[in-house]
VMD Tcl script that draws the C-alpha trace (Angstrom):
set ca {
  {-37.26 5.70 -15.63}
  {-34.68 7.82 -17.49}
  {-34.06 10.30 -14.61}
  {-30.58 10.36 -13.14}
  {-30.11 8.72 -9.76}
  {-29.62 12.04 -7.89}
  {-32.78 13.42 -9.42}
  {-34.90 10.40 -8.85}
  {-34.00 10.28 -5.17}
  {-35.57 13.75 -4.96}
  {-32.42 15.32 -3.64}
  {-32.07 19.03 -4.31}
  {-28.97 20.53 -5.86}
  {-28.10 21.92 -2.47}
  {-28.32 18.43 -0.95}
  {-26.11 16.93 -3.57}
  {-23.50 19.66 -3.48}
  {-23.25 19.46 0.36}
  {-21.91 15.89 0.49}
  {-18.77 15.74 2.52}
  {-19.21 19.29 3.93}
  {-20.87 18.79 7.29}
  {-21.49 16.12 9.97}
  {-23.10 12.81 9.29}
  {-26.91 12.64 9.06}
  {-29.35 9.88 8.09}
  {-31.41 9.66 4.92}
  {-34.36 7.23 4.64}
  {-34.94 6.10 1.05}
  {-38.15 4.52 -0.28}
  {-36.47 1.13 -0.54}
  {-36.23 0.93 3.23}
  {-32.48 1.15 3.27}
  {-30.79 3.63 5.53}
  {-27.76 5.55 4.40}
  {-25.47 7.33 6.86}
  {-24.56 10.37 4.66}
  {-21.68 12.65 5.43}
  {-22.88 16.07 4.51}
  {-26.70 16.47 4.82}
  {-28.15 19.13 7.07}
  {-31.29 18.21 9.04}
  {-33.44 20.57 6.85}
  {-32.18 18.99 3.64}
  {-32.73 15.61 5.18}
  {-36.30 16.32 6.18}
  {-37.08 17.84 2.75}
  {-35.69 14.75 1.03}
  {-37.68 12.40 3.25}
  {-40.98 14.34 2.76}
  {-40.54 14.45 -0.99}
  {-39.84 10.74 -1.03}
  {-42.99 9.96 0.88}
  {-45.09 12.01 -1.46}
  {-43.76 10.30 -4.60}
  {-46.09 8.21 -6.82}
  {-45.89 4.39 -7.03}
  {-43.89 4.68 -10.22}
  {-41.50 7.20 -8.69}
  {-41.08 4.87 -5.65}
  {-40.12 2.03 -8.07}
  {-37.60 4.34 -9.63}
  {-36.29 5.15 -6.18}
  {-35.85 1.51 -5.32}
  {-33.60 1.18 -8.33}
  {-31.85 4.44 -7.47}
  {-31.26 3.42 -3.92}
  {-29.51 0.30 -5.13}
  {-27.35 2.51 -7.37}
  {-26.75 4.92 -4.50}
  {-25.41 2.16 -2.28}
  {-23.09 1.04 -5.11}
  {-22.09 4.54 -6.06}
  {-21.98 6.44 -2.75}
  {-19.04 8.46 -1.70}
  {-16.51 6.66 0.55}
  {-17.94 8.42 3.64}
  {-21.37 6.79 3.29}
  {-22.10 3.61 5.24}
  {-25.20 1.41 4.62}
  {-27.03 -0.21 7.55}
  {-30.38 -2.07 7.81}
  {-33.51 -0.05 8.29}
  {-34.80 -0.13 11.82}
  {-31.42 -0.67 13.41}
  {-30.42 2.98 13.77}
  {-27.65 4.73 11.96}
  {-24.91 3.49 14.19}
  {-24.92 1.05 17.11}
  {-24.97 2.74 20.53}
  {-21.88 2.16 22.75}
  {-21.27 2.99 26.34}
  {-19.35 6.27 26.70}
  {-15.63 5.80 27.25}
  {-13.65 7.48 29.90}
  {-10.32 8.91 28.70}
  {-8.94 9.78 25.28}
  {-10.51 8.77 22.02}
  {-9.60 9.43 18.36}
  {-11.98 10.38 15.55}
  {-9.93 10.42 12.36}
  {-9.22 7.54 9.96}
  {-5.72 6.20 10.33}
  {-6.08 4.76 6.83}
  {-6.49 8.17 5.25}
  {-4.32 8.29 2.04}
  {-2.20 11.21 1.09}
  {-4.05 13.70 -1.16}
  {-3.03 14.30 -4.74}
  {-1.36 17.71 -5.12}
  {-3.21 20.37 -7.17}
  {-0.76 20.02 -10.04}
  {-1.53 16.31 -10.34}
  {-5.32 16.90 -10.16}
  {-5.06 19.58 -12.84}
  {-2.94 17.40 -15.13}
  {-5.29 14.50 -14.63}
  {-8.22 16.72 -15.75}
  {-6.27 17.82 -18.83}
  {-5.60 14.16 -19.77}
  {-9.27 13.17 -19.35}
  {-10.21 16.08 -21.59}
  {-7.95 14.85 -24.34}
  {-8.59 11.17 -23.60}
  {-4.87 10.43 -23.86}
  {-4.60 8.02 -20.89}
  {-2.68 5.32 -22.71}
  {1.01 5.74 -22.20}
  {1.68 5.19 -25.92}
  {-1.04 7.56 -27.24}
  {0.21 8.74 -30.66}
  {1.26 12.41 -30.70}
  {1.41 12.90 -26.95}
  {4.49 13.10 -24.60}
  {3.61 10.35 -22.07}
  {3.21 11.22 -18.37}
  {4.38 7.68 -17.62}
  {7.57 8.22 -19.61}
  {8.14 11.45 -17.73}
  {7.48 9.78 -14.38}
  {10.01 7.07 -15.25}
  {12.59 9.85 -15.95}
  {11.68 11.52 -12.61}
  {12.16 8.23 -10.74}
  {15.56 7.74 -12.40}
  {16.55 11.30 -11.34}
  {15.35 10.65 -7.72}
  {16.73 7.10 -7.16}
  {19.88 7.17 -9.22}
  {19.03 4.09 -11.27}
  {19.79 4.25 -15.02}
  {16.30 2.85 -15.98}
  {12.89 2.80 -14.57}
  {9.80 1.05 -16.07}
  {6.24 2.07 -14.95}
  {3.91 -0.83 -14.05}
  {0.29 -1.03 -13.07}
  {1.47 -2.24 -9.58}
  {4.51 -3.04 -7.58}
  {3.37 -6.64 -7.50}
  {3.54 -6.77 -11.35}
  {6.98 -5.14 -11.16}
  {8.24 -7.82 -8.71}
  {6.87 -10.59 -10.92}
  {8.65 -9.15 -13.96}
  {11.75 -8.58 -11.85}
  {11.94 -12.33 -11.22}
  {11.35 -13.07 -14.88}
  {14.13 -10.86 -16.18}
  {16.76 -12.19 -13.68}
  {16.06 -15.60 -15.00}
  {13.67 -17.38 -12.60}
  {12.36 -20.55 -14.22}
  {9.44 -22.86 -13.16}
  {10.57 -24.85 -10.16}
  {13.43 -22.57 -9.18}
  {13.79 -21.77 -5.52}
  {13.66 -18.21 -4.36}
  {14.72 -17.06 -0.93}
  {12.26 -14.55 0.61}
  {11.28 -12.95 3.87}
  {8.91 -14.92 6.05}
  {7.60 -11.59 7.27}
  {6.34 -9.83 4.21}
  {3.10 -9.00 2.28}
  {1.25 -11.60 0.17}
  {2.32 -9.74 -3.05}
  {5.82 -11.10 -2.62}
  {5.06 -14.94 -2.47}
  {2.43 -14.18 -5.07}
  {5.06 -12.80 -7.41}
  {7.27 -15.81 -6.78}
  {4.26 -18.07 -7.43}
  {3.37 -16.15 -10.60}
  {6.87 -16.64 -11.97}
  {6.66 -20.37 -11.28}
  {9.24 -20.21 -8.41}
  {9.18 -21.98 -5.05}
  {9.63 -19.66 -2.06}
  {12.12 -20.64 0.68}
  {11.21 -18.43 3.66}
  {13.85 -16.88 5.87}
  {13.12 -15.98 9.49}
  {12.61 -12.35 10.67}
  {14.26 -10.71 13.58}
  {12.30 -8.73 16.17}
  {13.19 -5.66 14.16}
  {11.08 -7.05 11.23}
  {14.02 -7.70 8.96}
  {15.61 -10.77 7.39}
  {17.75 -12.78 9.83}
  {21.16 -13.21 8.24}
  {21.92 -16.29 10.38}
  {18.84 -18.07 9.09}
  {19.65 -16.85 5.61}
  {22.96 -18.71 5.76}
  {21.28 -21.71 7.27}
  {18.61 -21.85 4.48}
  {21.24 -21.54 1.78}
  {23.25 -24.37 3.27}
  {20.15 -26.52 3.66}
  {19.19 -26.10 0.08}
  {22.72 -26.87 -1.13}
  {22.70 -30.04 1.01}
  {19.36 -31.07 -0.66}
  {20.99 -30.87 -4.07}
  {19.10 -27.84 -5.31}
  {21.15 -24.70 -4.45}
  {19.21 -21.42 -4.46}
  {20.09 -18.89 -7.14}
  {17.73 -16.03 -6.28}
  {16.76 -13.86 -3.36}
  {13.83 -11.47 -3.12}
  {14.63 -9.18 -0.23}
  {11.74 -7.23 1.26}
  {12.04 -4.08 3.40}
  {8.75 -4.57 5.23}
  {7.28 -1.25 6.53}
  {10.60 0.41 5.52}
  {12.67 -1.61 8.02}
  {16.14 -2.30 6.69}
  {18.33 -5.39 7.35}
  {22.14 -5.47 7.39}
  {22.56 -4.72 3.76}
  {26.27 -5.19 3.41}
  {26.10 -8.57 5.06}
  {23.13 -9.78 2.91}
  {24.65 -8.66 -0.39}
  {28.01 -10.04 0.69}
  {26.35 -13.45 1.27}
  {24.55 -13.28 -1.98}
  {27.72 -12.44 -3.95}
  {29.58 -15.22 -2.17}
  {26.92 -17.79 -3.14}
  {26.23 -16.52 -6.63}
  {22.74 -15.42 -5.74}
  {20.92 -12.73 -7.75}
  {19.00 -10.18 -5.55}
  {15.68 -8.57 -6.42}
  {14.68 -6.02 -3.78}
  {11.04 -5.48 -2.82}
  {11.25 -1.75 -2.10}
  {7.51 -1.23 -1.99}
  {7.89 0.62 1.30}
  {11.30 2.00 0.63}
  {11.15 4.95 -1.80}
  {13.11 7.72 -0.08}
  {14.87 5.38 2.39}
  {18.63 5.63 2.13}
  {21.38 3.30 3.23}
  {24.64 5.20 3.77}
  {23.08 8.23 1.95}
  {22.12 6.17 -1.15}
  {18.55 5.17 -2.17}
  {17.74 1.71 -0.83}
  {17.70 -0.92 -3.57}
  {20.62 0.42 -5.53}
  {22.72 -2.65 -4.71}
  {20.30 -5.08 -6.29}
  {19.96 -6.32 -9.86}
  {16.43 -5.09 -9.81}
  {14.50 -2.97 -7.24}
  {10.77 -2.33 -7.26}
  {8.94 0.63 -5.70}
  {5.22 0.99 -5.02}
  {2.82 3.94 -5.57}
  {-0.16 2.25 -4.06}
  {-2.39 4.51 -1.99}
  {-0.87 3.61 1.39}
  {2.67 4.47 0.31}
  {4.57 7.80 0.33}
  {3.55 8.38 -3.27}
  {-0.16 7.72 -3.95}
  {-1.46 6.92 -7.43}
  {-4.13 4.50 -6.15}
  {-2.12 1.62 -7.66}
  {1.15 1.53 -9.47}
  {4.84 0.72 -9.26}
  {8.32 1.05 -10.82}
  {10.84 -1.55 -11.90}
  {14.32 -0.08 -11.59}
  {17.67 -1.43 -12.83}
  {21.04 -0.39 -14.22}
  {21.01 -3.25 -16.71}
  {19.88 -2.21 -20.14}
  {18.80 -5.70 -21.31}
  {16.78 -6.26 -18.16}
  {15.11 -2.87 -18.66}
  {14.23 -3.63 -22.31}
  {12.82 -6.96 -21.30}
  {10.71 -5.34 -18.51}
  {9.40 -2.77 -20.99}
  {8.39 -5.52 -23.39}
  {6.78 -7.64 -20.63}
  {4.90 -4.58 -19.55}
  {3.46 -3.96 -23.02}
  {5.95 -2.13 -25.28}
  {5.60 -3.58 -28.69}
  {6.67 -2.76 -32.31}
  {8.70 0.46 -32.05}
  {6.78 2.11 -29.19}
  {10.10 2.33 -27.29}
  {10.79 5.45 -29.42}
  {8.26 7.24 -27.20}
  {10.21 6.67 -23.98}
  {12.19 9.55 -22.32}
  {14.77 7.38 -20.53}
  {15.31 4.07 -22.31}
  {17.84 1.46 -23.41}
  {19.20 1.76 -27.03}
  {16.91 0.73 -29.84}
  {19.29 -2.12 -30.69}
  {18.73 -3.72 -27.25}
  {14.95 -3.74 -27.72}
  {15.42 -5.13 -31.24}
  {17.53 -7.91 -29.71}
  {14.97 -9.08 -27.12}
  {11.44 -7.92 -28.16}
  {10.45 -10.87 -30.34}
  {11.13 -13.37 -27.55}
  {9.22 -11.52 -24.82}
  {5.45 -11.92 -24.37}
  {3.30 -8.85 -23.83}
  {1.57 -9.19 -20.44}
  {-0.11 -5.75 -20.64}
  {1.09 -4.53 -17.20}
  {1.67 -0.91 -18.16}
  {1.22 2.11 -15.97}
  {-1.34 4.47 -17.36}
  {-0.85 8.18 -17.77}
  {-3.58 9.10 -15.33}
  {-1.64 7.35 -12.52}
  {1.60 8.89 -13.71}
  {0.05 12.37 -13.56}
  {-0.75 11.83 -9.92}
  {2.76 10.56 -9.23}
  {4.96 13.28 -10.75}
  {4.27 16.21 -8.46}
  {4.65 13.90 -5.47}
  {8.18 12.94 -6.52}
  {9.13 16.64 -6.60}
  {8.01 17.09 -2.89}
  {9.50 13.82 -1.58}
  {12.23 15.22 0.58}
  {9.96 17.78 2.32}
  {7.38 15.14 3.03}
  {10.01 12.65 4.33}
  {11.16 15.31 6.75}
  {7.64 15.83 7.97}
  {6.90 12.12 8.36}
  {10.05 11.61 10.34}
  {9.33 14.58 12.64}
  {5.84 13.31 13.31}
  {7.22 9.80 13.97}
  {9.68 11.11 16.42}
  {6.90 13.14 18.09}
  {4.65 10.12 18.70}
  {7.48 7.74 19.65}
  {8.73 10.13 22.22}
  {5.36 9.80 23.98}
  {5.27 6.05 23.85}
  {8.82 4.79 24.41}
  {8.52 4.79 28.25}
  {5.59 2.35 28.19}
  {7.10 -0.90 29.55}
  {4.92 -3.18 27.33}
  {5.72 -1.26 24.18}
  {8.86 -2.21 22.26}
  {9.52 0.10 19.29}
  {12.45 -1.41 17.40}
  {15.15 1.10 16.51}
  {16.44 1.87 13.07}
  {20.00 0.95 11.95}
  {22.17 4.08 12.28}
  {23.18 3.72 8.59}
  {19.53 4.24 7.51}
  {17.76 7.52 6.59}
  {14.15 6.16 7.14}
  {10.75 7.27 5.85}
  {8.69 6.79 8.95}
  {5.11 6.87 7.65}
  {3.91 4.05 9.94}
  {4.47 2.88 13.48}
  {5.11 -0.65 14.58}
  {5.18 -1.82 18.23}
  {6.00 -5.26 19.75}
  {3.57 -5.80 22.54}
  {5.14 -7.54 25.49}
  {1.83 -9.00 26.68}
  {0.14 -12.40 26.77}
  {-1.91 -13.40 23.80}
  {-5.18 -12.71 25.63}
  {-3.83 -9.18 26.58}
  {-2.80 -8.56 23.00}
  {-6.32 -9.36 21.94}
  {-7.73 -7.11 24.63}
  {-5.36 -4.34 23.52}
  {-6.60 -4.56 19.91}
  {-10.19 -4.30 21.14}
  {-9.44 -1.44 23.47}
  {-7.53 0.58 20.86}
  {-10.31 0.02 18.29}
  {-12.97 1.02 20.76}
  {-11.01 4.25 21.42}
  {-10.84 4.99 17.71}
  {-7.50 3.56 16.53}
  {-7.96 0.11 14.97}
  {-4.32 -1.02 14.92}
  {-3.57 -4.17 12.96}
  {-1.90 -7.34 14.27}
  {0.43 -8.86 11.82}
  {-0.36 -12.35 13.10}
  {-4.06 -12.09 12.61}
  {-5.53 -14.83 10.47}
  {-7.10 -12.26 8.19}
  {-3.92 -10.27 7.81}
  {-2.24 -10.76 4.40}
  {1.16 -10.36 6.08}
  {0.73 -13.54 8.05}
  {2.63 -16.36 6.30}
  {0.00 -18.82 7.54}
  {-2.41 -17.15 5.04}
  {-0.25 -17.96 2.05}
  {-1.58 -21.42 1.39}
  {-0.84 -21.06 -2.32}
  {2.83 -20.95 -1.49}
  {3.21 -22.53 1.99}
  {6.45 -22.80 3.93}
  {8.08 -26.23 3.89}
  {9.69 -25.59 7.27}
  {8.42 -24.16 10.62}
  {9.09 -20.48 11.25}
  {8.91 -20.18 15.01}
  {10.79 -16.85 15.35}
  {8.60 -15.10 12.70}
  {5.46 -16.68 14.18}
  {6.30 -15.30 17.61}
  {7.04 -11.94 16.21}
  {3.73 -11.51 14.22}
  {1.69 -12.58 17.30}
  {2.85 -9.50 19.18}
  {3.59 -6.95 16.42}
  {1.08 -4.27 15.80}
  {0.86 -1.80 12.95}
  {-0.48 1.72 12.63}
  {-0.26 4.08 9.68}
  {0.75 7.70 10.34}
  {-1.10 9.71 7.71}
  {0.60 12.82 6.31}
  {-2.65 14.73 6.45}
  {-2.73 14.63 10.29}
  {-1.73 17.65 12.42}
  {0.92 17.42 15.16}
  {-1.83 17.49 17.84}
  {-3.41 14.41 16.11}
  {-0.20 12.46 16.75}
  {-0.35 13.63 20.43}
  {-3.85 12.37 20.74}
  {-2.97 9.04 19.05}
  {-0.22 8.58 21.67}
  {-2.72 9.22 24.45}
  {-5.16 6.74 22.95}
  {-2.58 3.98 22.70}
  {-1.42 4.56 26.24}
  {-5.02 4.53 27.42}
  {-5.65 1.19 25.53}
  {-2.59 -0.21 27.34}
  {-4.02 0.96 30.67}
  {-7.41 -0.62 29.82}
  {-5.61 -3.92 29.53}
  {-3.01 -3.89 32.30}
  {-5.40 -2.38 34.86}
  {-8.29 -4.72 34.17}
}
mol new
graphics top color blue
foreach p $ca { graphics top sphere $p radius 0.5 }
foreach p [lrange $ca 0 end-1] q [lrange $ca 1 end] { graphics top cylinder $p $q radius 0.2 }
display resetview
């Protein structure tokens, strides 16, 4: 009963160490569960099964417990299925191209980050304010300041938390209205809801950005209602950039404070300057699907020293811990604001920061590779008549780590395309799906008070596909072939 799970399941050391090394096999456990395990050879598999069958009743009971643990603790490449159903459902063979890599694969953590993370775990100094240690989070904040050009950066446990605090520090009060993109991710209306605000959604163009005509219309409508809007949270969804000069000009004209959701925008430049620099606050994400991967994390960036001090205090800087920051507002600014700011404990931890720092150092090289691979796949798709790939503004230096296509098809054909691409190995997402958190119809906690026909039409035809950095050029060629084949499956049916 005290044996470790790997020992109780009668796996040899060779079996355990081979996980992830070879092709998928199937392991039958005494509990009757079936695990599809990536990395077991047939000999190891047979040995494990025979040893399991020979176990005593008490050992079998132990294995039942262990099997439950194995299902909970298995590596990401293991998939549980019911006994008796076979490891994977059989499908009819497909003619034409297929794809066999995960398009959701995150970028790996560089060796320097892994090594530093191990050093931190050896010391136990994971808290950003560990006494006697120079904080990795403080160093990462300084690195972000250097990369983006902001005066201050505050590390948060997520970009969503940073957005919430961004709204707090610019002065959003319960009941205040906040203009926001109708096409965005649920974290944005969630941040507005968290701050007590009421979102006023602005329509999207077919290029996935905020429509400036509807922005003006929504501002005028709110003024006519007697409650003019004072705040705008501008999202650059999937790194697509609106007419920035026009939007900021409108905001300045109307006395509206702008917070930019730059979750997808680290490395993106407008006229050669990091996107977000025109806003009072800009927030960047290091969630695992972004160009910097720390699993979860984000940065609040501003040039305003009082906003920065407040953000630090909201995140969880108390007493005189600000003395441990590398780039920070003057002590007097903290002393002015800290007693009036609650501690929400939203700090980034040093383990996440250790993963982040070496990735900041390689940003430009990785951006160049992302953009080259994007150009490669787009060049093989742009002649498909049903595929509209919206162009980027000429003033934008993009970071093209994902592909979006507007499908000029009927709704049944769009559904058929999704099924065909998934069957061929590329499960693209539809923004308008009712289980997609980017569909405004799913934000029932913060619903739109007006119809959004243009955005609704867009998300019913717009598909989304990540372009992992770990893929090789020939992988992008194969992805293009698969997407073309899925189109042919639909249009030739």
